[in-house]
PyMOL Python script that loads the backbone (N, CA, C, O; Angstrom):
from pymol import cmd

cmd.read_pdbstr("""\
ATOM      1  N   MET A   1     -18.802-181.254  38.462  1.00  0.00           N
ATOM      2  CA  MET A   1     -17.445-181.059  38.022  1.00  0.00           C
ATOM      3  C   MET A   1     -16.686-182.340  38.301  1.00  0.00           C
ATOM      4  O   MET A   1     -16.797-182.920  39.381  1.00  0.00           O
ATOM      5  N   ARG A   2     -15.921-182.773  37.327  1.00  0.00           N
ATOM      6  CA  ARG A   2     -15.136-183.989  37.467  1.00  0.00           C
ATOM      7  C   ARG A   2     -13.715-183.696  37.009  1.00  0.00           C
ATOM      8  O   ARG A   2     -13.503-183.066  35.973  1.00  0.00           O
ATOM      9  N   ILE A   3     -12.759-184.152  37.778  1.00  0.00           N
ATOM     10  CA  ILE A   3     -11.356-184.022  37.379  1.00  0.00           C
ATOM     11  C   ILE A   3     -10.935-185.359  36.792  1.00  0.00           C
ATOM     12  O   ILE A   3     -10.951-186.378  37.483  1.00  0.00           O
ATOM     13  N   ASP A   4     -10.562-185.358  35.528  1.00  0.00           N
ATOM     14  CA  ASP A   4     -10.182-186.586  34.848  1.00  0.00           C
ATOM     15  C   ASP A   4      -9.024-186.291  33.894  1.00  0.00           C
ATOM     16  O   ASP A   4      -9.237-185.762  32.804  1.00  0.00           O
ATOM     17  N   PRO A   5      -7.797-186.633  34.303  1.00  0.00           N
ATOM     18  CA  PRO A   5      -6.639-186.346  33.462  1.00  0.00           C
ATOM     19  C   PRO A   5      -6.702-186.991  32.084  1.00  0.00           C
ATOM     20  O   PRO A   5      -6.200-186.417  31.118  1.00  0.00           O
ATOM     21  N   LEU A   6      -7.308-188.172  31.973  1.00  0.00           N
ATOM     22  CA  LEU A   6      -7.398-188.813  30.661  1.00  0.00           C
ATOM     23  C   LEU A   6      -8.345-188.053  29.740  1.00  0.00           C
ATOM     24  O   LEU A   6      -8.089-187.928  28.542  1.00  0.00           O
ATOM     25  N   GLU A   7      -9.425-187.553  30.298  1.00  0.00           N
ATOM     26  CA  GLU A   7     -10.345-186.731  29.512  1.00  0.00           C
ATOM     27  C   GLU A   7      -9.650-185.444  29.061  1.00  0.00           C
ATOM     28  O   GLU A   7      -9.880-184.974  27.946  1.00  0.00           O
ATOM     29  N   GLU A   8      -8.822-184.886  29.902  1.00  0.00           N
ATOM     30  CA  GLU A   8      -8.099-183.668  29.533  1.00  0.00           C
ATOM     31  C   GLU A   8      -7.153-183.924  28.366  1.00  0.00           C
ATOM     32  O   GLU A   8      -6.971-183.053  27.515  1.00  0.00           O
ATOM     33  N   LEU A   9      -6.544-185.117  28.316  1.00  0.00           N
ATOM     34  CA  LEU A   9      -5.675-185.451  27.179  1.00  0.00           C
ATOM     35  C   LEU A   9      -6.493-185.543  25.901  1.00  0.00           C
ATOM     36  O   LEU A   9      -6.047-185.083  24.849  1.00  0.00           O
ATOM     37  N   ARG A  10      -7.686-186.131  25.974  1.00  0.00           N
ATOM     38  CA  ARG A  10      -8.554-186.183  24.794  1.00  0.00           C
ATOM     39  C   ARG A  10      -8.939-184.779  24.348  1.00  0.00           C
ATOM     40  O   ARG A  10      -9.048-184.506  23.153  1.00  0.00           O
ATOM     41  N   GLN A  11      -9.143-183.893  25.313  1.00  0.00           N
ATOM     42  CA  GLN A  11      -9.489-182.515  24.964  1.00  0.00           C
ATOM     43  C   GLN A  11      -8.339-181.823  24.235  1.00  0.00           C
ATOM     44  O   GLN A  11      -8.573-181.049  23.307  1.00  0.00           O
ATOM     45  N   LEU A  12      -7.104-182.094  24.645  1.00  0.00           N
ATOM     46  CA  LEU A  12      -5.952-181.512  23.939  1.00  0.00           C
ATOM     47  C   LEU A  12      -5.976-181.896  22.470  1.00  0.00           C
ATOM     48  O   LEU A  12      -5.799-181.052  21.592  1.00  0.00           O
ATOM     49  N   GLU A  13      -6.198-183.184  22.212  1.00  0.00           N
ATOM     50  CA  GLU A  13      -6.256-183.654  20.830  1.00  0.00           C
ATOM     51  C   GLU A  13      -7.436-183.014  20.105  1.00  0.00           C
ATOM     52  O   GLU A  13      -7.313-182.622  18.944  1.00  0.00           O
ATOM     53  N   GLY A  14      -8.575-182.908  20.783  1.00  0.00           N
ATOM     54  CA  GLY A  14      -9.751-182.304  20.158  1.00  0.00           C
ATOM     55  C   GLY A  14      -9.550-180.843  19.815  1.00  0.00           C
ATOM     56  O   GLY A  14      -9.976-180.388  18.753  1.00  0.00           O
ATOM     57  N   ILE A  15      -8.916-180.117  20.688  1.00  0.00           N
ATOM     58  CA  ILE A  15      -8.637-178.697  20.428  1.00  0.00           C
ATOM     59  C   ILE A  15      -7.706-178.562  19.221  1.00  0.00           C
ATOM     60  O   ILE A  15      -7.940-177.739  18.336  1.00  0.00           O
ATOM     61  N   ALA A  16      -6.645-179.378  19.197  1.00  0.00           N
ATOM     62  CA  ALA A  16      -5.708-179.332  18.066  1.00  0.00           C
ATOM     63  C   ALA A  16      -6.415-179.703  16.766  1.00  0.00           C
ATOM     64  O   ALA A  16      -6.147-179.111  15.721  1.00  0.00           O
ATOM     65  N   ARG A  17      -7.305-180.668  16.829  1.00  0.00           N
ATOM     66  CA  ARG A  17      -8.054-181.095  15.633  1.00  0.00           C
ATOM     67  C   ARG A  17      -8.934-179.958  15.121  1.00  0.00           C
ATOM     68  O   ARG A  17      -8.988-179.701  13.918  1.00  0.00           O
ATOM     69  N   ARG A  18      -9.620-179.280  16.034  1.00  0.00           N
ATOM     70  CA  ARG A  18     -10.480-178.177  15.597  1.00  0.00           C
ATOM     71  C   ARG A  18      -9.666-177.010  15.033  1.00  0.00           C
ATOM     72  O   ARG A  18     -10.109-176.330  14.108  1.00  0.00           O
ATOM     73  N   GLN A  19      -8.490-176.785  15.588  1.00  0.00           N
ATOM     74  CA  GLN A  19      -7.672-175.670  15.105  1.00  0.00           C
ATOM     75  C   GLN A  19      -7.050-175.953  13.748  1.00  0.00           C
ATOM     76  O   GLN A  19      -6.873-175.036  12.946  1.00  0.00           O
ATOM     77  N   THR A  20      -6.715-177.216  13.479  1.00  0.00           N
ATOM     78  CA  THR A  20      -6.019-177.551  12.233  1.00  0.00           C
ATOM     79  C   THR A  20      -6.897-178.220  11.196  1.00  0.00           C
ATOM     80  O   THR A  20      -6.573-178.228  10.008  1.00  0.00           O
ATOM     81  N   GLY A  21      -8.023-178.790  11.651  1.00  0.00           N
ATOM     82  CA  GLY A  21      -8.868-179.542  10.728  1.00  0.00           C
ATOM     83  C   GLY A  21      -8.319-180.921  10.426  1.00  0.00           C
ATOM     84  O   GLY A  21      -8.786-181.581   9.497  1.00  0.00           O
ATOM     85  N   ARG A  22      -7.340-181.368  11.188  1.00  0.00           N
ATOM     86  CA  ARG A  22      -6.722-182.688  10.966  1.00  0.00           C
ATOM     87  C   ARG A  22      -6.780-183.525  12.238  1.00  0.00           C
ATOM     88  O   ARG A  22      -6.678-182.999  13.346  1.00  0.00           O
ATOM     89  N   ARG A  23      -6.944-184.825  12.066  1.00  0.00           N
ATOM     90  CA  ARG A  23      -6.914-185.769  13.188  1.00  0.00           C
ATOM     91  C   ARG A  23      -5.485-186.194  13.474  1.00  0.00           C
ATOM     92  O   ARG A  23      -4.587-186.009  12.653  1.00  0.00           O
ATOM     93  N   GLY A  24      -5.292-186.768  14.657  1.00  0.00           N
ATOM     94  CA  GLY A  24      -3.996-187.358  14.990  1.00  0.00           C
ATOM     95  C   GLY A  24      -2.875-186.344  15.117  1.00  0.00           C
ATOM     96  O   GLY A  24      -1.747-186.601  14.698  1.00  0.00           O
ATOM     97  N   MET A  25      -3.179-185.205  15.688  1.00  0.00           N
ATOM     98  CA  MET A  25      -2.155-184.174  15.824  1.00  0.00           C
ATOM     99  C   MET A  25      -1.067-184.597  16.811  1.00  0.00           C
ATOM    100  O   MET A  25       0.087-184.188  16.684  1.00  0.00           O
ATOM    101  N   PHE A  26      -1.439-185.412  17.786  1.00  0.00           N
ATOM    102  CA  PHE A  26      -0.478-185.893  18.780  1.00  0.00           C
ATOM    103  C   PHE A  26      -0.556-187.407  18.841  1.00  0.00           C
ATOM    104  O   PHE A  26      -1.634-187.990  18.735  1.00  0.00           O
ATOM    105  N   SER A  27       0.584-188.029  19.011  1.00  0.00           N
ATOM    106  CA  SER A  27       0.614-189.484  19.187  1.00  0.00           C
ATOM    107  C   SER A  27       0.237-189.826  20.630  1.00  0.00           C
ATOM    108  O   SER A  27       0.241-188.960  21.505  1.00  0.00           O
ATOM    109  N   THR A  28      -0.084-191.084  20.862  1.00  0.00           N
ATOM    110  CA  THR A  28      -0.386-191.527  22.225  1.00  0.00           C
ATOM    111  C   THR A  28       0.771-191.237  23.171  1.00  0.00           C
ATOM    112  O   THR A  28       0.542-190.685  24.247  1.00  0.00           O
ATOM    113  N   PRO A  29       2.027-191.593  22.808  1.00  0.00           N
ATOM    114  CA  PRO A  29       3.132-191.275  23.724  1.00  0.00           C
ATOM    115  C   PRO A  29       3.264-189.779  24.007  1.00  0.00           C
ATOM    116  O   PRO A  29       3.582-189.384  25.128  1.00  0.00           O
ATOM    117  N   GLU A  30       3.020-188.944  22.990  1.00  0.00           N
ATOM    118  CA  GLU A  30       3.090-187.491  23.218  1.00  0.00           C
ATOM    119  C   GLU A  30       2.029-187.045  24.212  1.00  0.00           C
ATOM    120  O   GLU A  30       2.319-186.280  25.132  1.00  0.00           O
ATOM    121  N   LEU A  31       0.803-187.520  24.032  1.00  0.00           N
ATOM    122  CA  LEU A  31      -0.271-187.121  24.933  1.00  0.00           C
ATOM    123  C   LEU A  31       0.015-187.576  26.367  1.00  0.00           C
ATOM    124  O   LEU A  31      -0.200-186.819  27.314  1.00  0.00           O
ATOM    125  N   LEU A  32       0.497-188.808  26.524  1.00  0.00           N
ATOM    126  CA  LEU A  32       0.808-189.302  27.868  1.00  0.00           C
ATOM    127  C   LEU A  32       1.961-188.513  28.488  1.00  0.00           C
ATOM    128  O   LEU A  32       1.960-188.241  29.688  1.00  0.00           O
ATOM    129  N   ARG A  33       2.940-188.148  27.664  1.00  0.00           N
ATOM    130  CA  ARG A  33       4.052-187.333  28.167  1.00  0.00           C
ATOM    131  C   ARG A  33       3.552-185.944  28.583  1.00  0.00           C
ATOM    132  O   ARG A  33       3.937-185.432  29.634  1.00  0.00           O
ATOM    133  N   PHE A  34       2.695-185.339  27.754  1.00  0.00           N
ATOM    134  CA  PHE A  34       2.111-184.042  28.121  1.00  0.00           C
ATOM    135  C   PHE A  34       1.406-184.154  29.463  1.00  0.00           C
ATOM    136  O   PHE A  34       1.580-183.307  30.340  1.00  0.00           O
ATOM    137  N   GLY A  35       0.610-185.206  29.617  1.00  0.00           N
ATOM    138  CA  GLY A  35      -0.131-185.393  30.855  1.00  0.00           C
ATOM    139  C   GLY A  35       0.782-185.524  32.056  1.00  0.00           C
ATOM    140  O   GLY A  35       0.511-184.961  33.117  1.00  0.00           O
ATOM    141  N   ALA A  36       1.860-186.265  31.890  1.00  0.00           N
ATOM    142  CA  ALA A  36       2.781-186.469  33.006  1.00  0.00           C
ATOM    143  C   ALA A  36       3.594-185.209  33.294  1.00  0.00           C
ATOM    144  O   ALA A  36       3.648-184.746  34.434  1.00  0.00           O
ATOM    145  N   GLU A  37       4.220-184.662  32.269  1.00  0.00           N
ATOM    146  CA  GLU A  37       5.118-183.519  32.478  1.00  0.00           C
ATOM    147  C   GLU A  37       4.354-182.231  32.773  1.00  0.00           C
ATOM    148  O   GLU A  37       4.610-181.571  33.780  1.00  0.00           O
ATOM    149  N   GLN A  38       3.426-181.879  31.905  1.00  0.00           N
ATOM    150  CA  GLN A  38       2.682-180.633  32.094  1.00  0.00           C
ATOM    151  C   GLN A  38       1.703-180.744  33.258  1.00  0.00           C
ATOM    152  O   GLN A  38       1.463-179.771  33.973  1.00  0.00           O
ATOM    153  N   GLY A  39       1.143-181.934  33.442  1.00  0.00           N
ATOM    154  CA  GLY A  39       0.241-182.148  34.569  1.00  0.00           C
ATOM    155  C   GLY A  39       0.949-181.959  35.898  1.00  0.00           C
ATOM    156  O   GLY A  39       0.409-181.346  36.819  1.00  0.00           O
ATOM    157  N   ALA A  40       2.157-182.489  35.991  1.00  0.00           N
ATOM    158  CA  ALA A  40       2.941-182.311  37.227  1.00  0.00           C
ATOM    159  C   ALA A  40       3.225-180.829  37.466  1.00  0.00           C
ATOM    160  O   ALA A  40       3.046-180.326  38.575  1.00  0.00           O
ATOM    161  N   ARG A  41       3.663-180.143  36.429  1.00  0.00           N
ATOM    162  CA  ARG A  41       3.948-178.713  36.575  1.00  0.00           C
ATOM    163  C   ARG A  41       2.711-177.931  36.983  1.00  0.00           C
ATOM    164  O   ARG A  41       2.787-176.994  37.778  1.00  0.00           O
ATOM    165  N   ALA A  42       1.568-178.328  36.429  1.00  0.00           N
ATOM    166  CA  ALA A  42       0.325-177.604  36.712  1.00  0.00           C
ATOM    167  C   ALA A  42      -0.055-177.672  38.187  1.00  0.00           C
ATOM    168  O   ALA A  42      -0.696-176.760  38.708  1.00  0.00           O
ATOM    169  N   ILE A  43       0.338-178.747  38.858  1.00  0.00           N
ATOM    170  CA  ILE A  43       0.009-178.838  40.285  1.00  0.00           C
ATOM    171  C   ILE A  43       1.224-178.588  41.173  1.00  0.00           C
ATOM    172  O   ILE A  43       1.176-178.813  42.382  1.00  0.00           O
ATOM    173  N   GLY A  44       2.318-178.120  40.562  1.00  0.00           N
ATOM    174  CA  GLY A  44       3.466-177.664  41.334  1.00  0.00           C
ATOM    175  C   GLY A  44       4.408-178.741  41.827  1.00  0.00           C
ATOM    176  O   GLY A  44       5.069-178.568  42.851  1.00  0.00           O
ATOM    177  N   ILE A  45       4.478-179.871  41.097  1.00  0.00           N
ATOM    178  CA  ILE A  45       5.445-180.907  41.473  1.00  0.00           C
ATOM    179  C   ILE A  45       6.406-181.134  40.312  1.00  0.00           C
ATOM    180  O   ILE A  45       6.089-180.826  39.163  1.00  0.00           O
ATOM    181  N   ASP A  46       7.580-181.674  40.618  1.00  0.00           N
ATOM    182  CA  ASP A  46       8.587-181.915  39.582  1.00  0.00           C
ATOM    183  C   ASP A  46       8.281-183.147  38.750  1.00  0.00           C
ATOM    184  O   ASP A  46       8.464-183.145  37.533  1.00  0.00           O
ATOM    185  N   VAL A  47       7.816-184.199  39.410  1.00  0.00           N
ATOM    186  CA  VAL A  47       7.584-185.475  38.731  1.00  0.00           C
ATOM    187  C   VAL A  47       6.261-186.054  39.205  1.00  0.00           C
ATOM    188  O   VAL A  47       5.967-186.073  40.400  1.00  0.00           O
ATOM    189  N   TRP A  48       5.471-186.525  38.250  1.00  0.00           N
ATOM    190  CA  TRP A  48       4.218-187.171  38.586  1.00  0.00           C
ATOM    191  C   TRP A  48       4.519-188.548  39.158  1.00  0.00           C
ATOM    192  O   TRP A  48       5.331-189.277  38.588  1.00  0.00           O
ATOM    193  N   PRO A  49       3.892-188.928  40.265  1.00  0.00           N
ATOM    194  CA  PRO A  49       4.147-190.261  40.818  1.00  0.00           C
ATOM    195  C   PRO A  49       3.644-191.355  39.870  1.00  0.00           C
ATOM    196  O   PRO A  49       2.696-191.153  39.111  1.00  0.00           O
ATOM    197  N   ASP A  50       4.298-192.512  39.935  1.00  0.00           N
ATOM    198  CA  ASP A  50       3.857-193.639  39.120  1.00  0.00           C
ATOM    199  C   ASP A  50       2.442-194.037  39.519  1.00  0.00           C
ATOM    200  O   ASP A  50       2.052-193.923  40.681  1.00  0.00           O
ATOM    201  N   ILE A  51       1.693-194.500  38.545  1.00  0.00           N
ATOM    202  CA  ILE A  51       0.346-194.994  38.796  1.00  0.00           C
ATOM    203  C   ILE A  51       0.266-196.439  38.325  1.00  0.00           C
ATOM    204  O   ILE A  51       1.098-196.896  37.540  1.00  0.00           O
ATOM    205  N   GLU A  52      -0.735-197.146  38.809  1.00  0.00           N
ATOM    206  CA  GLU A  52      -0.964-198.516  38.371  1.00  0.00           C
ATOM    207  C   GLU A  52      -2.357-198.581  37.758  1.00  0.00           C
ATOM    208  O   GLU A  52      -3.340-198.139  38.353  1.00  0.00           O
ATOM    209  N   ILE A  53      -2.417-199.141  36.558  1.00  0.00           N
ATOM    210  CA  ILE A  53      -3.684-199.261  35.848  1.00  0.00           C
ATOM    211  C   ILE A  53      -4.351-200.576  36.230  1.00  0.00           C
ATOM    212  O   ILE A  53      -3.697-201.617  36.287  1.00  0.00           O
ATOM    213  N   ASP A  54      -5.643-200.525  36.487  1.00  0.00           N
ATOM    214  CA  ASP A  54      -6.430-201.720  36.802  1.00  0.00           C
ATOM    215  C   ASP A  54      -6.777-202.425  35.492  1.00  0.00           C
ATOM    216  O   ASP A  54      -7.765-202.091  34.838  1.00  0.00           O
ATOM    217  N   LEU A  55      -5.960-203.393  35.122  1.00  0.00           N
ATOM    218  CA  LEU A  55      -6.157-204.086  33.851  1.00  0.00           C
ATOM    219  C   LEU A  55      -7.429-204.933  33.842  1.00  0.00           C
ATOM    220  O   LEU A  55      -7.873-205.373  32.782  1.00  0.00           O
ATOM    221  N   ALA A  56      -8.017-205.163  35.020  1.00  0.00           N
ATOM    222  CA  ALA A  56      -9.270-205.910  35.101  1.00  0.00           C
ATOM    223  C   ALA A  56     -10.493-204.988  35.012  1.00  0.00           C
ATOM    224  O   ALA A  56     -11.630-205.458  35.068  1.00  0.00           O
ATOM    225  N   HIS A  57     -10.264-203.693  34.875  1.00  0.00           N
ATOM    226  CA  HIS A  57     -11.363-202.729  34.785  1.00  0.00           C
ATOM    227  C   HIS A  57     -12.196-203.038  33.532  1.00  0.00           C
ATOM    228  O   HIS A  57     -11.637-203.382  32.491  1.00  0.00           O
ATOM    229  N   PRO A  58     -13.519-202.917  33.625  1.00  0.00           N
ATOM    230  CA  PRO A  58     -14.375-203.201  32.461  1.00  0.00           C
ATOM    231  C   PRO A  58     -14.021-202.390  31.205  1.00  0.00           C
ATOM    232  O   PRO A  58     -14.233-202.869  30.091  1.00  0.00           O
ATOM    233  N   SER A  59     -13.499-201.199  31.363  1.00  0.00           N
ATOM    234  CA  SER A  59     -13.121-200.381  30.203  1.00  0.00           C
ATOM    235  C   SER A  59     -11.979-200.994  29.408  1.00  0.00           C
ATOM    236  O   SER A  59     -11.765-200.645  28.247  1.00  0.00           O
ATOM    237  N   LEU A  60     -11.247-201.906  30.033  1.00  0.00           N
ATOM    238  CA  LEU A  60     -10.095-202.521  29.367  1.00  0.00           C
ATOM    239  C   LEU A  60     -10.346-203.990  29.023  1.00  0.00           C
ATOM    240  O   LEU A  60      -9.418-204.706  28.647  1.00  0.00           O
ATOM    241  N   ALA A  61     -11.584-204.436  29.148  1.00  0.00           N
ATOM    242  CA  ALA A  61     -11.916-205.832  28.840  1.00  0.00           C
ATOM    243  C   ALA A  61     -11.569-206.162  27.400  1.00  0.00           C
ATOM    244  O   ALA A  61     -12.005-205.477  26.474  1.00  0.00           O
ATOM    245  N   GLY A  62     -10.788-207.208  27.215  1.00  0.00           N
ATOM    246  CA  GLY A  62     -10.424-207.667  25.880  1.00  0.00           C
ATOM    247  C   GLY A  62      -9.334-206.869  25.192  1.00  0.00           C
ATOM    248  O   GLY A  62      -9.009-207.147  24.038  1.00  0.00           O
ATOM    249  N   VAL A  63      -8.759-205.882  25.870  1.00  0.00           N
ATOM    250  CA  VAL A  63      -7.718-205.041  25.265  1.00  0.00           C
ATOM    251  C   VAL A  63      -6.356-205.708  25.458  1.00  0.00           C
ATOM    252  O   VAL A  63      -5.994-206.067  26.578  1.00  0.00           O
ATOM    253  N   ASP A  64      -5.606-205.874  24.373  1.00  0.00           N
ATOM    254  CA  ASP A  64      -4.249-206.420  24.465  1.00  0.00           C
ATOM    255  C   ASP A  64      -3.368-205.455  25.244  1.00  0.00           C
ATOM    256  O   ASP A  64      -3.563-204.241  25.187  1.00  0.00           O
ATOM    257  N   LEU A  65      -2.405-205.997  25.968  1.00  0.00           N
ATOM    258  CA  LEU A  65      -1.516-205.162  26.789  1.00  0.00           C
ATOM    259  C   LEU A  65      -0.852-204.051  25.988  1.00  0.00           C
ATOM    260  O   LEU A  65      -0.722-202.926  26.472  1.00  0.00           O
ATOM    261  N   ASP A  66      -0.432-204.363  24.763  1.00  0.00           N
ATOM    262  CA  ASP A  66       0.260-203.345  23.968  1.00  0.00           C
ATOM    263  C   ASP A  66      -0.675-202.224  23.513  1.00  0.00           C
ATOM    264  O   ASP A  66      -0.211-201.164  23.092  1.00  0.00           O
ATOM    265  N   ALA A  67      -1.977-202.450  23.593  1.00  0.00           N
ATOM    266  CA  ALA A  67      -2.951-201.427  23.191  1.00  0.00           C
ATOM    267  C   ALA A  67      -3.489-200.625  24.373  1.00  0.00           C
ATOM    268  O   ALA A  67      -4.283-199.704  24.181  1.00  0.00           O
ATOM    269  N   VAL A  68      -3.068-200.960  25.588  1.00  0.00           N
ATOM    270  CA  VAL A  68      -3.592-200.269  26.772  1.00  0.00           C
ATOM    271  C   VAL A  68      -3.313-198.768  26.733  1.00  0.00           C
ATOM    272  O   VAL A  68      -4.240-197.996  26.975  1.00  0.00           O
ATOM    273  N   PRO A  69      -2.095-198.303  26.443  1.00  0.00           N
ATOM    274  CA  PRO A  69      -1.876-196.848  26.430  1.00  0.00           C
ATOM    275  C   PRO A  69      -2.825-196.107  25.476  1.00  0.00           C
ATOM    276  O   PRO A  69      -3.401-195.083  25.842  1.00  0.00           O
ATOM    277  N   ALA A  70      -2.982-196.621  24.271  1.00  0.00           N
ATOM    278  CA  ALA A  70      -3.872-195.964  23.308  1.00  0.00           C
ATOM    279  C   ALA A  70      -5.320-196.014  23.784  1.00  0.00           C
ATOM    280  O   ALA A  70      -6.073-195.063  23.573  1.00  0.00           O
ATOM    281  N   THR A  71      -5.716-197.112  24.421  1.00  0.00           N
ATOM    282  CA  THR A  71      -7.074-197.242  24.929  1.00  0.00           C
ATOM    283  C   THR A  71      -7.317-196.252  26.062  1.00  0.00           C
ATOM    284  O   THR A  71      -8.394-195.664  26.158  1.00  0.00           O
ATOM    285  N   LEU A  72      -6.310-196.067  26.922  1.00  0.00           N
ATOM    286  CA  LEU A  72      -6.445-195.091  28.006  1.00  0.00           C
ATOM    287  C   LEU A  72      -6.743-193.708  27.443  1.00  0.00           C
ATOM    288  O   LEU A  72      -7.650-193.016  27.905  1.00  0.00           O
ATOM    289  N   VAL A  73      -5.969-193.320  26.445  1.00  0.00           N
ATOM    290  CA  VAL A  73      -6.115-191.989  25.860  1.00  0.00           C
ATOM    291  C   VAL A  73      -7.396-191.881  25.042  1.00  0.00           C
ATOM    292  O   VAL A  73      -8.023-190.822  25.014  1.00  0.00           O
ATOM    293  N   ALA A  74      -7.791-192.962  24.376  1.00  0.00           N
ATOM    294  CA  ALA A  74      -8.939-192.902  23.470  1.00  0.00           C
ATOM    295  C   ALA A  74     -10.284-192.916  24.174  1.00  0.00           C
ATOM    296  O   ALA A  74     -11.253-192.362  23.655  1.00  0.00           O
ATOM    297  N   GLY A  75     -10.365-193.542  25.352  1.00  0.00           N
ATOM    298  CA  GLY A  75     -11.707-193.628  25.882  1.00  0.00           C
ATOM    299  C   GLY A  75     -11.888-194.013  27.333  1.00  0.00           C
ATOM    300  O   GLY A  75     -13.026-194.167  27.777  1.00  0.00           O
ATOM    301  N   CYS A  76     -10.833-194.174  28.083  1.00  0.00           N
ATOM    302  CA  CYS A  76     -10.994-194.549  29.490  1.00  0.00           C
ATOM    303  C   CYS A  76     -11.123-193.322  30.371  1.00  0.00           C
ATOM    304  O   CYS A  76     -10.700-192.223  30.014  1.00  0.00           O
ATOM    305  N   GLY A  77     -11.718-193.543  31.529  1.00  0.00           N
ATOM    306  CA  GLY A  77     -11.782-192.503  32.548  1.00  0.00           C
ATOM    307  C   GLY A  77     -10.726-192.758  33.602  1.00  0.00           C
ATOM    308  O   GLY A  77     -10.082-193.807  33.610  1.00  0.00           O
ATOM    309  N   ALA A  78     -10.555-191.806  34.480  1.00  0.00           N
ATOM    310  CA  ALA A  78      -9.545-191.911  35.526  1.00  0.00           C
ATOM    311  C   ALA A  78      -9.807-193.066  36.475  1.00  0.00           C
ATOM    312  O   ALA A  78      -8.914-193.459  37.225  1.00  0.00           O
ATOM    313  N   ASP A  79     -11.017-193.618  36.456  1.00  0.00           N
ATOM    314  CA  ASP A  79     -11.309-194.723  37.365  1.00  0.00           C
ATOM    315  C   ASP A  79     -10.581-196.016  37.009  1.00  0.00           C
ATOM    316  O   ASP A  79     -10.676-196.997  37.746  1.00  0.00           O
ATOM    317  N   VAL A  80      -9.847-196.034  35.878  1.00  0.00           N
ATOM    318  CA  VAL A  80      -9.029-197.217  35.559  1.00  0.00           C
ATOM    319  C   VAL A  80      -7.726-197.225  36.371  1.00  0.00           C
ATOM    320  O   VAL A  80      -7.013-198.229  36.390  1.00  0.00           O
ATOM    321  N   VAL A  81      -7.419-196.123  37.032  1.00  0.00           N
ATOM    322  CA  VAL A  81      -6.221-196.045  37.861  1.00  0.00           C
ATOM    323  C   VAL A  81      -6.537-196.707  39.195  1.00  0.00           C
ATOM    324  O   VAL A  81      -7.506-196.344  39.861  1.00  0.00           O
ATOM    325  N   LYS A  82      -5.712-197.684  39.585  1.00  0.00           N
ATOM    326  CA  LYS A  82      -5.940-198.355  40.861  1.00  0.00           C
ATOM    327  C   LYS A  82      -5.859-197.347  41.996  1.00  0.00           C
ATOM    328  O   LYS A  82      -4.951-196.518  42.055  1.00  0.00           O
ATOM    329  N   GLY A  83      -6.815-197.439  42.880  1.00  0.00           N
ATOM    330  CA  GLY A  83      -6.852-196.536  44.029  1.00  0.00           C
ATOM    331  C   GLY A  83      -7.565-195.233  43.761  1.00  0.00           C
ATOM    332  O   GLY A  83      -7.717-194.416  44.670  1.00  0.00           O
ATOM    333  N   SER A  84      -8.015-195.013  42.511  1.00  0.00           N
ATOM    334  CA  SER A  84      -8.728-193.762  42.228  1.00  0.00           C
ATOM    335  C   SER A  84     -10.167-193.898  42.707  1.00  0.00           C
ATOM    336  O   SER A  84     -10.703-194.999  42.831  1.00  0.00           O
ATOM    337  N   LYS A  85     -10.757-192.777  42.965  1.00  0.00           N
ATOM    338  CA  LYS A  85     -12.160-192.741  43.365  1.00  0.00           C
ATOM    339  C   LYS A  85     -12.878-191.819  42.401  1.00  0.00           C
ATOM    340  O   LYS A  85     -12.459-190.679  42.199  1.00  0.00           O
ATOM    341  N   GLU A  86     -13.931-192.289  41.817  1.00  0.00           N
ATOM    342  CA  GLU A  86     -14.680-191.495  40.842  1.00  0.00           C
ATOM    343  C   GLU A  86     -15.922-190.971  41.479  1.00  0.00           C
ATOM    344  O   GLU A  86     -16.701-190.273  40.830  1.00  0.00           O
TER     345      GLU A  86
END
""", "prot")
cmd.dss("prot")
cmd.show_as("cartoon", "prot")
cmd.util.cbc("prot")
cmd.orient("prot")
């Protein structure tokens, strides 16, 4: 069993895609907002603490800064978060 909030965001998009038959049901900002707002509520806190992304992580090699949010949602694991343990 692995807890990975980024994978859970991909699952949200996948579930919506299977239900509607269409891709791109949620934008990257929407998915990240869902993760922050609904994720915080799910564990009983008002606000999710800020996180820092390890831009030197191999999963982000060659990714432009402006593409990092979409890359996080599209294919990174939680280990891109500084201080996370996988």
